[in-house]
N, C-alpha and C positions, 0 to 999 in steps of 0.2 A: 561432260558437265561437272564431274567431280573436281577436275583441275581448276575450274573457274570458281567453284564454291569456296575453296580453301582460302582464297585471297581476301574474302570479304572481311575477315577479322581485322586485318590491318587497315582497310579503308575506314572502318568505323572506329578504329582504335582511338581516334581523337574526335570523331564526328558525332557518334551517337551515344554520347556519354550521358546517359540518364542519371538516375540516382547512383548508379554503380560507381562512377568515378569518385563519388563522395565517400562511399562506404569503405574504401580500401585503406585509407591512410591511417586509420586508428591502429592497424597492425603494428605500426612502428612507434607507437607511443611509449616513451620511456625506454626505447631500445638504444643501448649504447653500442658504438662501434669500438672495435678492439684498439683503435688508435686515437680515440677521442669521441666525444659525444656531441650531437647536434646542439645541445644546450650551450656548450662552451663555445662552439663556433659562432653562434648568434650573439652571445654576450660580448665577445671580443671583436666583433665586426666593425670595421671603420668604413663607412659608406663612401667617403671621398676617395679612399685608396682602392676600393673594390670596383674599379672602372671596367665596364663591359667591352668597350671598343673606342676607336678614335676616328675623327674625320680628318686628322692631320696625316698625310702620307709619310711625313718624315718620322712619325712615331710608330709606324707599323712594325710589329714583330710577330713571331709565332704565338706569343702570349697575349698580344694586344691586336686583335683583328680590326679591319675596317668596319665601320658602322653600316647598317642597312642603307640602301639607296634612298634618296628623298622620296617623299610620298608621291610627288608628281611623276616619278619614274617607275613606281611600283608596278603599274599595269604591264610593263614589259616582261615581268616575271612569267607571264602566262605563255610566253613563247619558248621558255627554257625548260628543258627536262628536269624533273624533280628528283631523279634517282642518281644524284652525283656519287661517284665512287668514294669509298671511305677506306683509307689505308689501314690495313690490319684490323679492320672492324673495331676501331678504337674510339675513345672519347676525343673531343676536339682538343688541340694542343693549348687552347686558351682557357680551358676549364679551370675555374678557381675552386679548389676543393673545399675550403671553408665556406665559401659562398654557396656552393651546392648543398653542403650539409645543412646550412641554415635554411635553405629553401625547402629541404625535406622536412625539417622541423616545423616550418610554417605550414606545410601541407598537412601533416598529420595532426596539427593542433587546430586546423580550420577545415576539416574534411567536409562537414555538412555544407558550409558556405561555398566551398569550391565545387562540390557536387551539384548544388542547386544552380549555381551560375553556369556550369558546363551543360547541365541538362537543358537549360533554356537556350544556351548558345548553339545546341545541336539543330535547332530550328533554322538558324541562319546557315549552318553548314549544309543542311539538306535543301536549302534554297539556292545554293551555288551550283550552277549547272555542271561544272566539272566534277565536283565532289559527289553530287547526287547521281549523276549518270553513271559514274564508276560504281557506286554502291548498287544501283539498279542492275547494272551489267552482270553482277554476280548471281542474280536470280534469287536472292534471299531477302534483302532488306525491304523490298516493297511488296513481297508476296507471301512470305512465310513467317507468321508471328512467332512460332516456337523456335525456329532457326535463328530469328533475330534476337530472341531472349538469350539463347545460348551464346550469341556473339557479345551481348552486353555483359554477361557473366565472364566471358573470356577476357574482355578488356579490363574488367575489374581485377582479374588475376594479374594482368600486366602492371597495373598501377601499384599493386601491393609490392611488386618487385622494385619499381622505379623509386618509390618512396621509402622502401625498407632497406634496400641494399646500399647502405651508407658507405661511400667510398673512402678508402684510406688515403693518406696524403704522402706520396702519390700512390695511385692504385697499384697494388702488388699482384693482383690476380691476372692470369692470362685471359684472353677473351673466352677461351673454352670453359674456364671455371668461374667467370664473372657473370652472375645471374642477370645483372642489369644489361650487359652487352648481349648475352644470349637472347634476352627478350626482344630488345630493339632490333638486333640483327635478323631475327626470324621475321619480324614484321617488315623490315626493309626488303628482305628476300621476296616476301609476298607482294610488295609493291612492284618490284621489278618484274615478277612473273605476270602479274595482272596487266601491267603496261604492255608487255610483250603479247599477251593474248588479244588485247584490244587492237594493237597495231596489226596483228595477223588478220583479224576480221576486216579491218579497213583495207588491207592489201588484197585480200581475197576478192573484195568487191571492186578492185581496180580503182579505189579511192573515189567511187561514184556516190558513196553515202557519207554523210557527216554524222548522222544519228547512229549511236551504238546501242541504244535501248529499243528493243522491239516494241512498237506501239501496241501490240496485242496484250502486252503485260500491264497496261494502264488505261488505255483509251476507254474500254467498256467497264472499268471498275467503278462501282458506285462509291461516292464520297459523301461526307456529311455537309451538304451545301449550306444548311442553316448556320452551322458553326463558322464555316469559312466566309460566308457573307457577312456575318457579324464581325468577324476579325477585320475584314476589309472596310466595313462601315466605320468601325472605331478608328481606323487609321485615317480614312478620308476626312472624318469629322474632327480630327485633332488639329493642333496648331503647328504641326510640323511644316517648316517652310517649303515653298514650291520647288526649290533647287534640290531638296532631298527626296523628291517624289519621282524623279526621272529614273529610268533604268540605270543600274550601276555600270561603270566602265567595263568594256570588253564582254558585254553580256550577249554573246553570240557563239554559235557552233561553227568551227572551221577545221577541216581535216589537217591543216598544217600545224594545229595547236596540239602538243602532246598531252596525253592524260598523265596524271601525277606530275604536273608541271609545278614550278617553284611557286607560282601564284596560289594554286589550290592548297598545297601543303602548308604554306604560310597562313592561309585563311583558316584552315581547320585547327592549326595550332592556336591561332588568335581566339577562335570561338571556344576553345577548351580552357585557355589559361588567362585571357586578357581581362575578363570582367572583374575578378577580385582586385586587380590593380586599378582599373579604370573607375569602377563604381562599387567598391567593396562594401561600403556601409549599407547599401541596399540589401546585401546578402548576409549582414551580420558580422562582417569582417572588422575587427578592431585591432589593427596591426601598425607597427612602426614602419617608417620608410625603409629601414634596413631589412626588415622581414619581407616586404613587398619586392624589394630589389633582388633579394636572394631567391625568392620564388620565381621571379622573372628569369634569373640566371638558369635555374633548373629547366624552365621552358626552353631557353635558348639551346641548352645542351641536348635536350630530347629532340628538338628540331634538327640540329646538326646530325645526330645519329640516324635520323630518318632519311637524310639526303638533302637537307635544306642548305643552300649556299649561304655564306656569311652575308653577302650583299643583299639577299632577300629574306634574311632571318629578322623578322620584325622586332624580336626581343633584343637584338643588338643595337642599343641606343647609348649615347654618351652619359646620360644621367636619367634619373626618375622623372623629372619634369619633361624632358624631351620624349621619354617613353609615353607618358600620358598624352602628350600633344599628338604624337603619331597615332596612338591607339584611337583617340577621339576622331581623327580624320578618317581612319579606316571605318569606324562605326558610322559616321555621317555620310561617307562617300560610297560605302558598299553595303553595309548591313541594313540600315534603315531604308534606303531606296529599294533594296531587294524585296522587302516585305510588301511593298506596293505592287509587286509584279510576281505573284506566286503562281508557278506553273502547276498544271494538274499532276505532273510527275512528282512534284514536291508534296502535294497534298496526299497523294496515294502513299508515298513513302512514310511521311510523318504519321499518318493514321495507322499504318502497319507497325511502326515503332511503338506507338502508344498501346496498341493491342499487346505487343510483346511486353511492354513495361507493366501492363495490368495483370499479366500472368502471375506475378509475385507482388505487385504493388497496386491493388485495385483502385486506390483513391485517385490515380492520375487519369481523369477523363480528358477528352480532347478539348472541351471548352475551358476546363480549369487550366490546362497546360498553356493554351494560346492566350488566355487571360493574363497569366503570369509573364508570358513573353512580352506582352504590351505594357503591363503596369510596372514590371520590375526591370526588364531589360531596356525597353524603349522609353519607359517612364512617362506614359500617357494614360489618361482614363480609358476604361473599356466597358462602358455601360451596356453596350449591345451584347457582348459576351457574358457579362454578369447576369443579364436577363435570362440566360439559358441555364443558369446554375440550378442544380438539384440541391436539396437540403444538405446532402453529404458534401457537395462542392462548397457550399457556404461554410459548413463546419470546418472542413480542412483548410480553407483559405483563412478563416478567422484564427484558427489554431496556429498557422504559420506566422501570420503578421502580428497577432496579439500575444502570442506566447513564445513560440520557438525562436524566432529571430531576435526579439528583444533580449531574451535570456541568454542566448548563445553569445551575443556580443559582450556581455558583462559578467556572466556567471560561469566560472571555470568548471565547477562540478556539474552543472546542467549540460555544458558542452561535452564533457567527458562521458556522461551517461548516454547522451544522444549518439555519440560516436560508437559506444559499445553496443547499443541496440542495432545500429546500422550494420556494423561488421558482423554481428551474429546472423543477421538476415542474409548478408552476402555469402558467408561461408556455407550456410544451409543451402542456398540456391546453387552456388558453384559446385558443391559436392554432388548435388543431384544430377548435374550435367556432366561432370568430369571426374567423379569418383575421388579416390584418394590423392590423385595428382593435384587436387585443389587445396590440399591440407599442408603442403610444404612449399617454401619459396622456390626450391629447386624444381619442383613439379610445375608450379605456376609459371615459371619463366620459360619452360620448355615444352610442356605437354598439354596446355589448356587452350588449344586452338580447336576450331570447329571440326577440322579433320587434322590428323597428325602432320607435323612438319619435321622433317629429318634434321639431324644436327648439321649445322653449316659452318 
């Protein structure tokens, strides 16, 4: 069982990003790199010259990859293994160093907004059967609140590295000494191992089973039917068009489909990083096109290091307008339809994640969380969920919408103080679970996993 448990950290690395993803980025505030600082990278960024990819095969080079496949072909990614080899455990050859540093600056200046968006996006990740079933296979995400909270803190540690380890131009560190690469390579190793364990279970059954999650782990688990019924009623009563209520494409289990496929990796990257670009103002993001494009480049680089092929890397688009169009299609074609078809496995898992979140953040009740998913992410009214609010729920929701978000969007001092409070909470929580390893970037990159991962 131990060998299965260790891999859960990576699964939820981009999936169960509650407030943790938010709190990490303040660590890099005003942090200069020895070869230049993020501030300068953003100030001198030319959006037109910072192209991510091309659709013209005649222009392809190692520095300019092909763009992601058209949306209509994206479903094919589910048949392709997601753990593509990475030469020398390195960054992609097309990484734009100035663009990456600008993306890191954007992240640490907008940590609360990014964290809130990703926290809500995790509901969509846990509603994707490939992502959810892998998380449940580990035996922690849907059954152990404390273990799940340790995983949330573990991912927070990884984000501090990704946003703080500003790369030189070009990177001079070897993979062994590069904190960024040490972090993502360990996560990728866990992906590979978990995929192998799942395949072994399938093979031992003679491929007579498609289901990798033991029904005993969720079928008899009590869930909060009142809240979930209100969630569904608010969706059904909304003005969402009929074509967005059918099950999303490829919504079935088949033993020929690999876990950690390109489709699922791209989707959990999407739910972690897409919403500030797609609907940033909802989350208090007040950013230039250059900053959003740079943040998207950081997303693309992280996706590559996890094993995402260029052709299925949603962040590889020719320009910001194309990116937003593609992201909107994913949202209306996969995310919204999925919320109309929530499996009990999803409900059990989300409720356990919320229990874990409340260990250190008691304000996040299930009804408040799902209310924000509908009103902020899907952008529809949710009166049935609101009717279940406690007085504390009402207070926290009013504080977010009437105080925090309006001020974060326009008041730099308010944003900075909010960041600092959040990071203080993160460090306190992380050190409780991982000791002194949580207090240094070196330790967070290598030793803040649920169980130890040896150097690779």
